[in-house]
Backbone as a printed PyTorch tensor [residue, N CA C, xyz], in Angstrom:
tensor([[[-32.6920, -34.9530,  53.3780],
         [-32.2020, -35.9860,  54.2700],
         [-30.9760, -35.3030,  55.0410]],

        [[-30.9270, -35.8990,  56.3160],
         [-29.8190, -35.2020,  57.2300],
         [-29.3120, -36.5260,  57.9830]],

        [[-28.0290, -36.9820,  57.4250],
         [-27.5840, -38.3260,  57.8070],
         [-25.9970, -38.3200,  58.6820]],

        [[-25.9020, -38.5390,  59.6970],
         [-24.9430, -38.5120,  60.4630],
         [-24.2950, -39.9250,  60.6190]],

        [[-23.0670, -40.0490,  60.1000],
         [-22.3360, -41.5720,  60.3770],
         [-20.7890, -41.0960,  60.8060]],

        [[-20.4770, -42.2820,  61.6320],
         [-19.1970, -42.1140,  62.5600],
         [-18.3270, -43.2420,  61.9940]],

        [[-17.2690, -43.0250,  61.7350],
         [-16.0600, -43.8950,  61.2320],
         [-15.6610, -44.3350,  62.5010]],

        [[-15.7510, -45.4580,  63.0730],
         [-14.9550, -45.5720,  64.4860],
         [-13.5820, -46.1680,  64.2360]],

        [[-13.1140, -46.7400,  63.3040],
         [-12.0580, -47.3840,  63.1650],
         [-11.2180, -47.0120,  61.8810]],

        [[ -9.7580, -47.5800,  61.7280],
         [ -9.2680, -47.3960,  60.6320],
         [ -9.5740, -48.3530,  59.6300]],

        [[ -8.8450, -48.3510,  58.4840],
         [ -8.8850, -49.3000,  57.4490],
         [ -7.7470, -49.7280,  56.4780]],

        [[ -7.7990, -50.7080,  56.1690],
         [ -6.5160, -51.2830,  55.0190],
         [ -6.1810, -50.1430,  54.3010]],

        [[ -4.6750, -50.2280,  53.8550],
         [ -3.9380, -49.2450,  52.8650],
         [ -5.0890, -48.7910,  51.6380]],

        [[ -5.0200, -47.8820,  51.1570],
         [ -5.7470, -47.7690,  49.7770],
         [ -5.2530, -46.5810,  49.0560]],

        [[ -6.0320, -46.0150,  47.9180],
         [ -5.1620, -45.3270,  46.8630],
         [ -4.9310, -43.8760,  47.5860]],

        [[ -4.1250, -43.1940,  47.3270],
         [ -3.6910, -41.7930,  47.5770],
         [ -4.5500, -40.8350,  46.7470]],

        [[ -5.0790, -40.8960,  45.6060],
         [ -5.8170, -39.6440,  45.1070],
         [ -5.2800, -38.5700,  44.6770]],

        [[ -3.7440, -39.0150,  44.3650],
         [ -3.0460, -37.7760,  44.1310],
         [ -2.4210, -37.0800,  44.8890]],

        [[ -2.4710, -37.5170,  46.3540],
         [ -1.7390, -36.7620,  47.6750],
         [ -0.2590, -37.1490,  47.4790]],

        [[  0.6090, -36.2280,  47.7530],
         [  1.8920, -36.4510,  47.8400],
         [  2.3520, -35.8000,  49.1880]],

        [[  2.3610, -36.6690,  50.1630],
         [  2.7690, -36.4380,  51.5140],
         [  3.8080, -36.9680,  52.0450]],

        [[  4.6540, -37.6590,  51.5370],
         [  6.1340, -38.1880,  51.7860],
         [  5.9230, -39.3750,  52.7480]],

        [[  5.0580, -39.6890,  53.0790],
         [  4.8670, -40.5670,  54.3950],
         [  3.7890, -41.3240,  54.0560]],

        [[  3.5720, -42.6920,  54.5340],
         [  2.7480, -43.5740,  54.4640],
         [  1.0280, -43.2460,  54.5250]],

        [[  0.4510, -43.5720,  53.7850],
         [ -1.1340, -42.8010,  53.9340],
         [ -2.0290, -44.0030,  53.7050]],

        [[ -3.2870, -43.9210,  54.2600],
         [ -4.3290, -44.7800,  54.5610],
         [ -5.6210, -44.1570,  54.2320]],

        [[ -6.1950, -44.4780,  53.2340],
         [ -7.5370, -43.5950,  53.0540],
         [ -8.8440, -44.3590,  53.4460]],

        [[ -9.8190, -43.9570,  54.1990],
         [-11.0680, -44.5600,  54.5860],
         [-12.0440, -43.9170,  53.8940]],

        [[-12.7240, -44.5130,  52.8020],
         [-13.6440, -43.9180,  52.2020],
         [-15.1960, -44.3080,  52.6670]],

        [[-16.0160, -43.3200,  52.5770],
         [-17.3150, -43.4970,  53.0320],
         [-18.3280, -43.0590,  52.1580]],

        [[-19.0460, -44.1210,  51.5000],
         [-19.9660, -43.9640,  50.1550],
         [-21.4420, -44.2190,  50.7230]],

        [[-22.0480, -43.2810,  50.6100],
         [-23.3930, -43.6980,  51.5190],
         [-24.6010, -42.8640,  50.5730]],

        [[-25.9250, -43.5600,  50.6650],
         [-26.8560, -43.1070,  50.0250],
         [-28.0920, -43.6970,  50.6920]],

        [[-29.3680, -42.8760,  51.0600],
         [-30.4730, -43.3390,  51.9720],
         [-31.4720, -43.5790,  50.6650]],

        [[-32.5600, -44.6660,  50.9630],
         [-33.5000, -45.0530,  50.2850],
         [-34.7810, -44.4470,  50.6700]],

        [[-35.8150, -44.6110,  49.9410],
         [-37.2900, -44.2420,  50.7640],
         [-37.7330, -44.9470,  51.6410]],

        [[-37.1130, -46.0590,  52.1930],
         [-37.6250, -46.7410,  53.3730],
         [-37.8700, -48.4220,  52.6090]],

        [[-38.0540, -49.2190,  53.9680],
         [-38.0520, -50.4390,  53.3310],
         [-36.9160, -51.2530,  53.2680]],

        [[-35.8990, -50.5020,  53.8050],
         [-34.6130, -51.4210,  53.7230],
         [-33.7530, -51.4600,  52.6090]],

        [[-34.3710, -51.2120,  51.3400],
         [-33.9320, -51.3390,  50.0260],
         [-33.3030, -49.8810,  49.6140]],

        [[-32.5090, -50.0330,  48.8620],
         [-31.8090, -48.7670,  48.2000],
         [-32.6160, -48.3650,  46.9320]],

        [[-32.8630, -46.7810,  47.2570],
         [-33.5130, -46.3620,  46.0270],
         [-32.5780, -46.1350,  44.5370]],

        [[-33.3090, -46.0700,  43.5600],
         [-32.3830, -45.5210,  42.3980],
         [-32.5030, -44.0010,  42.2330]],

        [[-31.6200, -43.3950,  42.2840],
         [-31.5930, -41.9930,  42.2320],
         [-32.2210, -41.2440,  41.2160]],

        [[-32.9230, -40.2650,  41.2300],
         [-33.8780, -39.6680,  40.2370],
         [-32.7860, -38.9190,  38.9510]],

        [[-33.0270, -38.9770,  38.1570],
         [-32.1430, -38.1290,  36.9570],
         [-32.1270, -36.8610,  37.3380]],

        [[-31.1240, -36.0580,  37.8660],
         [-31.2690, -34.6780,  38.2120],
         [-30.8350, -33.7650,  36.7720]],

        [[-31.2000, -32.3420,  37.0190],
         [-30.7510, -31.5180,  35.7790],
         [-30.0030, -30.2680,  36.4800]],

        [[-28.6570, -30.4130,  35.9740],
         [-27.7900, -29.3450,  36.3780],
         [-28.0340, -28.1170,  35.7990]],

        [[-27.7430, -27.0870,  36.3640],
         [-27.8100, -25.9150,  35.8380],
         [-28.8630, -25.3690,  35.0920]],

        [[-29.8810, -26.1470,  34.8240],
         [-31.2420, -26.0260,  34.4030],
         [-31.3340, -26.2890,  32.9430]],

        [[-30.2640, -26.6220,  31.9330],
         [-30.3420, -26.8430,  30.7290],
         [-31.2080, -28.2380,  30.1750]],

        [[-31.8450, -28.3470,  29.2400],
         [-32.6460, -29.5700,  28.8560],
         [-31.8320, -30.7260,  28.6000]],

        [[-30.5110, -30.4600,  28.3460],
         [-29.5560, -31.6490,  27.8100],
         [-28.6910, -31.7330,  29.2820]],

        [[-28.7990, -31.1840,  30.2390],
         [-27.8900, -31.3390,  31.2150],
         [-27.6010, -32.5030,  32.0750]],

        [[-26.5320, -33.2130,  32.3180],
         [-26.5910, -34.5820,  32.7150],
         [-25.6080, -34.7470,  33.8310]],

        [[-24.7400, -33.5750,  33.9750],
         [-23.6890, -33.6600,  35.3030],
         [-23.8580, -32.9720,  36.3710]],

        [[-23.8620, -33.6960,  37.4070],
         [-24.0720, -32.8630,  38.9470],
         [-23.1980, -33.6040,  39.7450]],

        [[-22.9430, -32.9460,  40.9630],
         [-21.8760, -33.0540,  41.8600],
         [-22.8770, -33.8090,  43.2770]],

        [[-22.0210, -34.6880,  43.9190],
         [-22.7860, -35.2780,  45.0260],
         [-23.2770, -34.1840,  46.1040]],

        [[-22.4130, -32.9770,  46.1090],
         [-22.6610, -31.9610,  47.2130],
         [-21.8660, -30.5170,  46.7850]],

        [[-22.4630, -29.4710,  46.7890],
         [-22.1350, -28.3440,  46.6500],
         [-21.1010, -27.8120,  47.4610]],

        [[-21.2660, -27.9620,  48.7090],
         [-20.5140, -27.4090,  49.8980],
         [-20.1480, -28.5300,  50.8380]],

        [[-18.8470, -28.6110,  51.4250],
         [-18.5730, -29.3680,  52.6340],
         [-17.8530, -28.6940,  53.5300]],

        [[-18.2120, -28.9570,  54.6960],
         [-17.7970, -28.5090,  56.1020],
         [-16.6940, -29.2900,  56.7350]],

        [[-15.3910, -29.0140,  57.1140],
         [-14.5460, -29.9170,  57.5040],
         [-14.4210, -30.0800,  58.9840]],

        [[-14.7560, -29.0210,  59.7200],
         [-14.6290, -28.6960,  61.1560],
         [-13.2940, -28.3840,  61.1540]],

        [[-12.6960, -28.5890,  62.2790],
         [-11.0980, -28.3570,  62.5920],
         [-10.1700, -29.1240,  61.8420]],

        [[ -9.1780, -28.4220,  61.5890],
         [ -8.0030, -29.0380,  60.8310],
         [ -6.7580, -28.5940,  61.5660]],

        [[ -5.7100, -29.6530,  61.9540],
         [ -4.7050, -29.0050,  62.3280],
         [ -3.8050, -28.2100,  61.2780]],

        [[ -2.8610, -27.2540,  61.7010],
         [ -2.2960, -26.5780,  60.7520],
         [ -1.1440, -27.1660,  59.9990]],

        [[ -0.6880, -28.2180,  60.4690],
         [  0.4610, -28.7240,  59.6210],
         [ -0.3720, -30.1470,  58.9260]],

        [[ -1.5920, -30.2010,  59.0050],
         [ -2.4680, -31.4970,  58.3790],
         [ -1.9180, -31.4640,  56.8780]],

        [[ -2.0770, -32.5240,  56.4450],
         [ -2.3980, -32.7050,  54.7430],
         [ -3.5290, -33.6320,  54.5910]],

        [[ -4.4710, -33.3810,  53.7120],
         [ -5.3310, -34.3340,  53.3540],
         [ -5.7930, -33.8580,  52.1420]],

        [[ -7.5730, -34.2050,  52.1670],
         [ -8.2900, -34.3180,  51.1200],
         [ -9.5360, -34.0410,  51.4920]],

        [[-10.4000, -33.2850,  50.6320],
         [-11.7000, -33.0840,  50.4860],
         [-12.2500, -33.6390,  49.1750]],

        [[-13.3240, -34.5300,  48.8890],
         [-13.5610, -35.1370,  47.7270],
         [-14.9740, -34.9150,  47.3930]],

        [[-15.0470, -34.2220,  45.9740],
         [-16.4650, -34.2780,  45.4930],
         [-16.6500, -35.1960,  44.4380]],

        [[-17.7190, -35.8950,  44.2830],
         [-17.9350, -36.9940,  43.3200],
         [-19.0100, -36.3740,  42.1350]],

        [[-18.3360, -36.4320,  41.0530],
         [-18.8980, -35.8840,  39.7130],
         [-19.8550, -37.1730,  39.0230]],

        [[-21.1410, -36.9990,  38.9560],
         [-22.0820, -38.0530,  38.5200],
         [-22.3930, -37.4960,  37.0960]],

        [[-22.3210, -38.6210,  36.1740],
         [-22.9210, -38.2440,  34.6960],
         [-24.2830, -39.0300,  34.5170]],

        [[-25.3750, -38.6180,  34.4160],
         [-26.7430, -39.2580,  34.3800],
         [-27.1210, -39.2110,  33.0580]],

        [[-26.2090, -38.5400,  31.8710],
         [-26.4960, -38.4370,  30.5600],
         [-26.2870, -39.5800,  29.8390]],

        [[-26.7030, -39.6830,  28.6390],
         [-26.2790, -40.7070,  27.5240],
         [-24.8720, -40.5280,  26.8890]],

        [[-24.1360, -39.4220,  27.2130],
         [-22.7410, -39.1530,  26.5010],
         [-21.6560, -38.7750,  27.1810]],

        [[-20.4410, -39.2660,  27.1710],
         [-19.4910, -38.8730,  28.2100],
         [-19.5470, -37.3970,  28.4430]],

        [[-18.9230, -36.9890,  29.5940],
         [-18.7590, -35.5340,  29.9570],
         [-17.4330, -35.4870,  30.5150]],

        [[-16.4360, -34.5300,  29.8510],
         [-15.3210, -34.0940,  30.2240],
         [-15.4040, -32.9830,  31.6440]],

        [[-14.8020, -33.2170,  32.6190],
         [-14.8130, -32.6970,  33.6560],
         [-13.5820, -32.0060,  33.9010]],

        [[-13.3020, -30.6390,  33.9750],
         [-12.0610, -30.0600,  34.3530],
         [-11.5890, -29.2510,  33.2340]],

        [[-10.6640, -28.3280,  33.4010],
         [ -9.7230, -28.2130,  34.7060],
         [-10.6660, -27.3270,  35.5420]],

        [[-10.0220, -27.2460,  36.7060],
         [-10.7090, -26.5550,  38.1750],
         [ -9.9050, -25.3570,  38.6960]],

        [[-10.3590, -24.4470,  39.2010],
         [ -9.7650, -23.3000,  39.5310],
         [-10.0700, -23.2040,  40.9000]],

        [[ -9.0060, -22.9840,  42.1140],
         [ -9.3150, -22.5980,  43.3460],
         [ -9.0700, -21.4360,  43.5660]],

        [[-10.0170, -20.6480,  44.4710],
         [ -9.9430, -19.1960,  44.8690],
         [-10.0610, -19.1860,  46.5130]],

        [[ -9.2630, -18.5440,  46.9410],
         [ -9.1180, -18.4700,  48.4050],
         [-10.4130, -17.2880,  48.7940]],

        [[-11.5740, -17.6230,  49.6980],
         [-12.3160, -16.5710,  49.8280],
         [-12.1660, -16.1210,  51.5860]],

        [[-11.5150, -16.8100,  52.4100],
         [-11.0580, -16.5250,  53.6120],
         [ -9.9290, -17.2350,  54.0880]],

        [[ -8.9400, -17.0410,  54.9180],
         [ -7.7140, -17.7810,  55.1690],
         [ -6.5540, -17.4410,  54.3130]],

        [[ -6.1050, -18.4490,  53.9660],
         [ -4.5830, -18.2110,  53.2070],
         [ -4.2840, -19.3780,  52.5140]],

        [[ -3.5400, -19.3720,  51.4920],
         [ -3.5100, -20.4690,  50.4390],
         [ -3.1150, -21.6580,  51.0260]],

        [[ -3.5440, -22.9800,  50.6800],
         [ -3.5620, -24.0740,  51.2770],
         [ -4.4930, -25.0900,  50.5170]],

        [[ -4.7150, -25.0610,  49.1500],
         [ -5.5760, -25.9910,  48.2570],
         [ -5.0840, -26.0860,  47.1650]],

        [[ -4.9890, -27.1860,  46.3680],
         [ -5.0360, -27.1860,  45.1460],
         [ -6.0670, -28.5280,  44.5390]],

        [[ -6.3400, -28.4290,  43.1910],
         [ -7.2490, -29.2960,  42.9950],
         [ -6.8270, -29.5240,  41.2320]],

        [[ -7.6210, -30.5120,  40.5390],
         [ -7.7000, -30.9470,  39.2860],
         [ -7.1340, -30.0340,  38.2520]],

        [[ -6.1350, -29.8930,  37.5750],
         [ -5.8410, -29.1100,  36.7470],
         [ -5.9140, -29.5170,  35.1730]],

        [[ -6.0360, -30.7190,  35.1220],
         [ -6.3570, -31.2480,  33.5830],
         [ -7.8710, -31.5520,  33.6790]],

        [[ -8.4050, -32.6790,  33.0160],
         [ -9.9140, -32.8750,  32.7790],
         [ -9.7360, -34.2970,  32.9450]],

        [[-10.9480, -35.0350,  33.0220],
         [-11.2080, -36.3420,  33.1390],
         [-12.3550, -36.5270,  32.4900]],

        [[-12.8210, -37.9330,  31.8970],
         [-13.8270, -38.0950,  31.3580],
         [-14.4880, -39.0720,  32.2240]],

        [[-16.0860, -38.5020,  32.1690],
         [-16.9530, -39.3690,  33.0790],
         [-17.7120, -39.9770,  31.9770]],

        [[-17.9880, -41.2300,  31.9290],
         [-18.7660, -42.0730,  31.1740],
         [-20.2840, -41.7970,  31.7120]],

        [[-21.3710, -42.1120,  30.7710],
         [-22.5420, -42.2920,  30.9120],
         [-22.7670, -43.2300,  32.1340]],

        [[-23.8370, -42.4590,  32.8990],
         [-24.2910, -43.1800,  34.1840],
         [-23.0330, -43.8360,  35.1600]],

        [[-22.2070, -43.1110,  35.1900],
         [-20.7390, -43.6640,  36.0980],
         [-20.5040, -42.0100,  36.8280]],

        [[-19.5310, -42.0300,  37.6140],
         [-19.0650, -41.2990,  38.5570],
         [-17.5430, -41.1110,  38.5220]],

        [[-17.0350, -40.3140,  38.8570],
         [-15.3640, -40.0080,  38.9210],
         [-15.6950, -39.0950,  40.0160]],

        [[-14.4400, -39.1320,  40.7020],
         [-13.7890, -38.1480,  41.8540],
         [-13.1060, -37.2060,  41.7320]],

        [[-13.4330, -36.0300,  42.3460],
         [-12.5190, -34.4390,  42.0850],
         [-12.1940, -34.3840,  43.2590]],

        [[-10.8060, -34.8000,  43.6880],
         [-10.3950, -34.4470,  45.0470],
         [ -9.6830, -32.9770,  45.0050]],

        [[ -9.8440, -32.2930,  46.4480],
         [ -9.1160, -31.1840,  46.2700],
         [ -8.2860, -31.4010,  47.6510]],

        [[ -6.7480, -31.2070,  47.3300],
         [ -5.6860, -31.5670,  48.2840],
         [ -5.7270, -30.0820,  48.9980]],

        [[ -5.7330, -30.3620,  50.3880],
         [ -5.5990, -29.3640,  51.5010],
         [ -4.4890, -29.3060,  52.4860]],

        [[ -4.0780, -28.3050,  52.7650],
         [ -2.8910, -28.1690,  53.8160],
         [ -1.4230, -28.3830,  53.1520]],

        [[ -0.5090, -28.3580,  54.0950],
         [ -0.5790, -27.2970,  55.2320],
         [ -0.6710, -26.2060,  55.2060]],

        [[ -0.9920, -25.0970,  56.2630],
         [ -1.5470, -23.8650,  55.9170],
         [ -0.4460, -22.9090,  56.9760]],

        [[ -0.4320, -21.8710,  56.4750],
         [  0.3440, -20.8360,  57.0830],
         [ -0.6070, -19.8860,  58.0100]],

        [[ -1.7480, -20.0690,  58.3300],
         [ -2.6560, -19.2590,  59.1400],
         [ -3.6210, -19.9600,  59.9000]],

        [[ -3.6640, -19.4790,  61.2180],
         [ -4.8330, -20.2470,  62.0760],
         [ -6.1720, -19.7340,  61.7160]],

        [[ -7.2280, -20.1300,  62.0560],
         [ -8.6030, -19.3840,  61.9200],
         [ -9.5190, -19.9300,  60.7950]],

        [[-10.3590, -19.4310,  60.5600],
         [-11.4420, -19.8300,  59.3700],
         [-10.7820, -19.9180,  58.2580]],

        [[-11.2490, -20.9890,  57.2870],
         [-10.6340, -21.0350,  55.8460],
         [-11.7310, -21.3890,  54.8710]],

        [[-11.9400, -20.5980,  53.8390],
         [-12.9360, -21.1160,  52.7750],
         [-12.4300, -20.7430,  51.4200]],

        [[-12.6540, -22.1750,  50.7230],
         [-11.9730, -22.0560,  49.3590],
         [-13.3500, -22.4860,  48.5100]],

        [[-13.3800, -21.5060,  47.2210],
         [-14.1110, -21.6500,  46.2710],
         [-13.3880, -22.5470,  45.0440]],

        [[-14.0090, -23.5890,  44.6980],
         [-13.7250, -24.4560,  43.7070],
         [-14.6170, -24.3340,  42.2830]],

        [[-14.2120, -23.5690,  41.1820],
         [-14.9080, -23.6690,  40.0850],
         [-14.5040, -24.6840,  38.9940]],

        [[-15.2370, -25.6350,  38.6180],
         [-15.0310, -26.7970,  38.0110],
         [-15.6710, -26.3780,  36.4060]],

        [[-15.1160, -26.5520,  35.3870],
         [-15.5440, -26.6340,  34.1420],
         [-15.8240, -27.9860,  33.6360]],

        [[-16.8170, -28.0330,  32.7670],
         [-17.1380, -29.1840,  31.9150],
         [-17.5210, -28.9280,  30.6670]],

        [[-17.7220, -30.2400,  29.7750],
         [-18.3490, -29.9480,  28.3850],
         [-19.5700, -30.4490,  28.3210]],

        [[-20.5160, -30.1970,  29.5150],
         [-21.7710, -30.5110,  29.7050],
         [-22.4790, -28.9740,  29.2220]],

        [[-23.1410, -29.0670,  28.3530],
         [-23.8780, -27.6420,  28.0060],
         [-24.6390, -27.0130,  29.2120]],

        [[-25.4520, -27.7660,  29.9700],
         [-25.9540, -27.3990,  31.1210],
         [-25.4240, -27.1590,  32.3250]],

        [[-24.0390, -27.4340,  32.3490],
         [-23.3660, -27.2340,  33.4860],
         [-21.7210, -26.8830,  33.1480]],

        [[-21.6080, -25.8380,  32.4610],
         [-20.3660, -25.6740,  31.8870],
         [-19.3410, -25.0460,  33.0660]],

        [[-19.7160, -24.5540,  33.9840],
         [-19.1240, -24.0620,  35.1860],
         [-19.9210, -24.5300,  36.5110]],

        [[-19.1760, -25.2190,  37.3350],
         [-19.9670, -25.2200,  38.5640],
         [-18.9600, -24.9350,  39.8350]],

        [[-19.6550, -24.1460,  40.6560],
         [-18.9740, -23.8670,  41.7970],
         [-19.2800, -24.8380,  43.1260]],

        [[-18.0430, -24.8520,  43.6510],
         [-18.0400, -25.8340,  44.7640],
         [-17.2500, -25.0790,  45.9180]],

        [[-17.5370, -25.2420,  47.2430],
         [-17.0790, -24.7450,  48.4520],
         [-16.6200, -25.8130,  49.3830]],

        [[-15.3990, -25.3020,  49.9670],
         [-14.8100, -26.3020,  51.2670],
         [-14.4600, -24.9560,  52.3130]],

        [[-15.0520, -25.1170,  53.4450],
         [-14.8120, -24.4530,  54.3930],
         [-14.2370, -25.2750,  55.5770]],

        [[-13.3790, -24.7600,  56.6200],
         [-13.0130, -25.2680,  57.7670],
         [-12.2550, -24.4380,  58.7960]],

        [[-11.8740, -24.7420,  59.7900],
         [-11.2360, -23.8030,  60.9560],
         [ -9.9210, -24.3600,  61.3000]],

        [[ -8.6000, -23.9570,  60.9230],
         [ -7.3500, -24.4540,  61.3530],
         [ -7.1550, -23.9520,  62.5580]],

        [[ -6.3870, -25.0760,  63.3650],
         [ -6.3220, -24.9320,  64.7160],
         [ -4.5900, -25.4020,  64.6320]],

        [[ -4.0800, -25.1280,  66.1160],
         [ -2.6430, -25.4620,  66.1550],
         [ -2.7270, -27.1160,  66.2600]],

        [[ -1.5780, -27.6580,  65.5830],
         [ -1.4350, -29.1580,  65.8260],
         [ -0.7350, -29.4570,  67.3100]],

        [[ -0.8630, -30.7740,  67.1440],
         [ -0.0570, -31.2840,  68.6160],
         [  1.2330, -31.2040,  68.8260]],

        [[  1.8540, -31.2320,  70.1630],
         [  3.2610, -31.4550,  69.9980],
         [  3.7060, -32.5920,  69.6250]],

        [[  4.8390, -32.6810,  68.9890],
         [  5.4310, -33.8480,  68.2330],
         [  5.6550, -35.1290,  69.3180]],

        [[  5.3380, -36.0480,  69.1040],
         [  5.4320, -37.3030,  69.7670],
         [  6.8100, -37.7840,  70.3490]],

        [[  7.0110, -38.0190,  71.5370],
         [  8.5310, -38.3000,  71.9820],
         [  8.8810, -39.4510,  71.1640]],

        [[  8.3350, -40.5530,  70.7750],
         [  8.4880, -42.0040,  70.1550],
         [  7.4000, -42.5430,  70.0310]],

        [[  7.6760, -43.8630,  69.1080],
         [  6.4840, -44.5680,  68.9460],
         [  5.6880, -43.9050,  67.8940]],

        [[  4.5210, -44.8550,  67.5350],
         [  3.6050, -44.4980,  66.2570],
         [  2.9000, -43.2670,  66.8830]],

        [[  2.3740, -42.5740,  65.8080],
         [  1.3740, -41.3720,  66.1950],
         [  0.3390, -41.3720,  65.0870]],

        [[ -0.7690, -41.4170,  65.3000],
         [ -2.0560, -41.5070,  64.1980],
         [ -2.1490, -40.1210,  63.9810]],

        [[ -2.3720, -39.7620,  62.7640],
         [ -2.8580, -38.2570,  62.3530],
         [ -4.0290, -38.5840,  61.6180]],

        [[ -5.2210, -37.8040,  61.6630],
         [ -6.1560, -37.7220,  60.6290],
         [ -6.5050, -36.5200,  60.2720]],

        [[ -6.7130, -36.4690,  58.6620],
         [ -6.7180, -35.0480,  58.2210],
         [ -7.7640, -34.2420,  58.5060]],

        [[ -8.9640, -34.5920,  58.8770],
         [-10.1400, -33.8760,  59.4660],
         [-10.8560, -34.8800,  60.1860]],

        [[-11.7900, -34.1670,  61.3610],
         [-12.3480, -34.9010,  62.4800],
         [-13.8450, -34.9090,  61.8310]],

        [[-14.4780, -34.2150,  61.1440],
         [-16.0300, -34.2790,  60.7890],
         [-15.9330, -33.8050,  59.2960]],

        [[-17.4020, -34.2190,  58.7490],
         [-17.4390, -34.0180,  57.5250],
         [-19.2160, -33.6120,  57.5690]],

        [[-19.5620, -32.3210,  56.8660],
         [-20.7820, -32.0830,  56.7780],
         [-20.9920, -31.6680,  55.4880]],

        [[-21.9080, -32.3950,  54.5710],
         [-22.1770, -32.0180,  53.3770],
         [-23.6750, -31.3000,  53.0080]],

        [[-24.3930, -31.0150,  54.2190],
         [-25.4130, -30.0100,  54.0770],
         [-26.5280, -30.8980,  53.7880]],

        [[-27.6150, -30.2980,  53.3700],
         [-28.8300, -31.0590,  52.9110],
         [-28.7010, -31.6700,  51.5340]],

        [[-29.2320, -32.9170,  51.3320],
         [-29.1870, -33.4030,  50.2650],
         [-30.2960, -34.5640,  50.0030]],

        [[-30.8720, -34.6160,  48.7280],
         [-31.8080, -35.5380,  48.5600],
         [-31.8650, -37.1020,  49.2060]],

        [[-33.2080, -37.5850,  49.6690],
         [-32.9650, -38.6300,  50.4590],
         [-32.2510, -39.9870,  49.5480]],

        [[-32.4140, -39.8340,  48.2610],
         [-31.8550, -41.0050,  47.2780],
         [-30.4980, -40.6990,  46.6730]],

        [[-29.9390, -39.7290,  47.3400],
         [-28.6220, -39.0740,  46.8110],
         [-27.3860, -40.0190,  47.2010]],

        [[-26.3010, -40.2690,  46.2750],
         [-25.0230, -40.6500,  46.9420],
         [-24.4560, -39.6440,  47.1110]],

        [[-23.3260, -40.1750,  48.1630],
         [-22.3420, -39.2360,  48.6780],
         [-21.1200, -39.8700,  48.8810]],

        [[-19.9150, -39.2920,  48.6670],
         [-18.7500, -39.6520,  48.9240],
         [-17.8160, -38.8550,  49.6910]],

        [[-16.8840, -39.3720,  50.6370],
         [-15.9130, -38.5560,  51.3110],
         [-14.9580, -39.6220,  51.7440]],

        [[-13.8820, -38.9210,  52.4540],
         [-12.8660, -40.0920,  52.6960],
         [-12.1370, -39.1940,  53.8790]],

        [[-11.6190, -40.0810,  54.6220],
         [-10.6520, -39.5950,  55.7980],
         [ -9.0930, -39.9230,  55.3990]],

        [[ -8.2860, -39.2680,  55.5780],
         [ -6.7230, -39.9930,  55.4450],
         [ -6.0530, -39.9820,  56.6970]],

        [[ -5.5650, -40.9020,  56.9200],
         [ -4.7080, -41.2830,  58.1690],
         [ -3.2950, -41.3260,  57.8220]],

        [[ -2.3310, -40.9220,  58.7770],
         [ -1.0530, -41.1260,  58.4420],
         [ -0.4130, -41.3430,  59.7040]],

        [[  0.6300, -41.7950,  59.6340],
         [  1.4990, -42.3190,  60.8800],
         [  2.7820, -41.3010,  60.9280]],

        [[  2.4960, -40.1870,  61.7190],
         [  3.5620, -39.3990,  61.8790],
         [  4.6600, -39.6580,  62.9600]],

        [[  4.6640, -40.8360,  63.5750],
         [  5.4540, -41.2280,  64.5310],
         [  6.8060, -42.1910,  63.7720]],

        [[  7.6960, -42.2860,  64.8260],
         [  8.8470, -43.1140,  64.3970],
         [  8.8890, -44.7720,  64.5470]],

        [[  7.5410, -45.2360,  64.4250],
         [  7.4450, -46.5340,  64.9430],
         [  6.3170, -47.1060,  64.0360]],

        [[  5.9150, -48.5180,  63.6390],
         [  4.8800, -48.8940,  62.9140],
         [  3.7620, -48.7180,  63.7420]],

        [[  2.6910, -48.5100,  63.0550],
         [  1.2010, -48.1770,  63.6600],
         [  0.2140, -49.5550,  63.2990]],

        [[ -0.2510, -50.0790,  64.3360],
         [ -1.2370, -51.1710,  64.0020],
         [ -2.6230, -50.7330,  63.9110]],

        [[ -3.3200, -51.0110,  62.8680],
         [ -4.8650, -50.5180,  62.7950],
         [ -5.6330, -51.5810,  62.6040]],

        [[ -6.9090, -51.3530,  63.1120],
         [ -7.8220, -52.2810,  63.0850],
         [ -8.5170, -52.1820,  61.7730]],

        [[ -9.7730, -52.9050,  61.7680],
         [-10.7980, -52.8260,  60.7160],
         [-11.7120, -51.5310,  60.7490]],

        [[-12.5540, -51.0450,  59.6940],
         [-13.1290, -50.0020,  59.6490],
         [-14.5500, -50.2940,  60.1120]],

        [[-15.4170, -49.5470,  60.7310],
         [-16.7980, -49.8180,  61.1850],
         [-17.4250, -48.2930,  61.0110]],

        [[-18.6360, -48.3300,  60.5970],
         [-19.5780, -47.1220,  60.2430],
         [-20.6170, -47.3060,  61.3780]],

        [[-21.0360, -46.3710,  62.1860],
         [-21.9120, -46.5170,  63.1950],
         [-22.9750, -45.3140,  62.7090]],

        [[-24.2710, -45.3310,  62.3730],
         [-25.1820, -44.4000,  62.0460],
         [-25.6120, -43.9630,  63.3490]],

        [[-25.7810, -42.3540,  63.3490],
         [-26.0360, -41.7050,  64.6070],
         [-27.4870, -41.1920,  64.2560]],

        [[-27.7050, -40.5810,  63.2130],
         [-28.9300, -40.1890,  62.9040],
         [-29.3670, -40.3480,  61.6540]],

        [[-30.4950, -40.4090,  61.0590],
         [-30.6990, -40.6040,  59.8050],
         [-30.8670, -42.2960,  59.5320]],

        [[-30.3530, -42.5200,  58.1850],
         [-30.6400, -44.0820,  57.7530],
         [-29.2910, -44.3630,  57.3650]]])
């Protein structure tokens, strides 16, 4: 499945998911899944992570490409851990390794319990950055699932210069311009969020959120 959706507006204030930005933050969450046709949503097939017979833990995506990110921006890339088994799975801790670029990412240090047939979010806090150009991070996530004792995830993007500070009034900033999760099964759930912040010196009025499907379902 290759689906492209566009969030055209902002949203109401939401959870910060562990971000400590020092300024008011609004999150716009996008949760999507494509069915097999006919307008209904399909039930995801139980996947097998790591090839083990008792495996139950999978992630909504293994790699996410975030396009251009401003050098002084702070935001989050979010992976969703799904437990398709019959027993709870402990997820974490995780370790971030820089493959290209410079430091500018942190992730889950402790662990969280994902109940059977449920999902939990594993956010990766990103920014600000000390270097322009391509950045690529590797995230190694441990778990108690024998079939997925360690899962390797990747986040990559390009750091660009930020805009000049506004002379006055509100200033809307978005942590990333695009999200590409690669190829996924047609009935697969995906989760990601955009973080919006006001870097200006006056209140910023936001409208409702709208999603427009440009390709796929």
